[in-house]
N, C-alpha and C positions, 0 to 999 in steps of 0.2 A: 389178855386173851391167852388161852391155853394152846400150846403147840403140840402136835402129835409127836409121840416118841420117835426117835430116829430108828430107821429100819436097819437091822444087822444084815450082813452080807448074805446069809442063808435065806432070809425072807425076801431080800431084793432079788436074788437069783430065782427063787420060786416064782415071783411075780413076772420076771422076764420070761421064764419058761411057760407060764400060763398064757401070757399075752402072745408069745410066739406060736403056741398051739392054736389059740383062737384065731390068730392071723392066718395060719395055714388053712384052717377050716373055712374061714371067710373067702380066701382065695379059691378054694375048691368049689365053694358054692357059686362064686362068680363065674368060674369055668363052666359049671353045669348050666348056668344061665346063658352061656355062650357069649360072655363079655370078652372082647379083645384085651390082650395083656396090658397095653398102655392105658386103656380106659379103666381097668381094674385098679391101677396105681392111682389114677385121679379120684376114683370113687373112695378109695381107702385113705386118701389124704397124703399121698407120697409125691404128688406132682405128675408131670408127664413122662418121667423116665420109667423104665421097666424096674420092677422090684428086684432087689439084689438079696442074696443070702444074708449079707451083713444087716440089711434093714429088717429082714424077717427075724434074725437072731437078736437084734438090738432092742433097746427100750423104746417104747412108743409114747407119743404125746397123749394127753388126755383126750384130745379131739380124735386122734386116730383110734384110740380104744373105744370111744363112743361110736365111731363109724363102724368098727368091727361088730360091736354089740347090736347096732341097728341091722346090719346085714344078717347076722345070726337070728335075730328076732323076726325079720321079714321071712326068712326061710322057714322058721318054726311055725309061724302063722300060716303060711301057704300050705305046709304039710298038714296042719290041723284042720284047715277048712276045705282043702281039695283032696279028694281020694285018689285021683288019677295022677301017677308020677309025671306023665307028659304035661299035664296042666300045672303041676307044682313047679316044674322047672321052666315051662314055657310061658307062664303068666307074665313074667317080667318083660317079655318081648311082645306081648299082646297089646294092641291098640285099645285104649280105654276112653270112652266118651263121657265119663263122669266129669263134673265141673272142673275139678282140680287138674285132671289129665288133659282135657280138651282134645281128644283124639290122638294124644301121644302115648307112647309106651312108658311104663315106669322106668325102664332103662334109659330112655331118652332124657328123662328128667334127672335121674341121679347121675348120669354120665357127665353132667355139667361140672361135677365136683363141688357144687355148693352144698355145704352142710345142712342148711335150712331146707333145701330141696330133698335131700336124703331123709331128713327127719320128718318132713311133711308126707313124703311117700310112705314111710314106715307107718305114720299115724293113719293114713287112709287105708293101707292094707290091714293094719291091726283092727280097724273098725269092722272088717269082714267077720271077725269073731263074735261080734255083738249079735244077740238074738233079735230077730225081726219082730 
């Protein structure tokens, strides 16, 4: 089996910078969704403690990078399907009576910190882009 080539320091640093920027954007999105700070940490896979600058500047696990990607994609999807900014940022706090949500808000579901719940929430929101 072929191993990927080792990354040199410059490429590693760029990756850390990119993930740090993506994490900062995801945090800003969660703030705009009015998610409390401790819940932001749980959603992003950092546990129940507040995010520290060291965590933001450090390297992230693959799961944490996936979580960030899902948050960014949910945000992009909501911006593409909803024209009103109040709805774009408020959607995640709105009760949803579709089968998966069962009267809960998307934030109630992803606030559990369960990666599968975040992924399924992304999948359900992403389906809003599909033509009827």
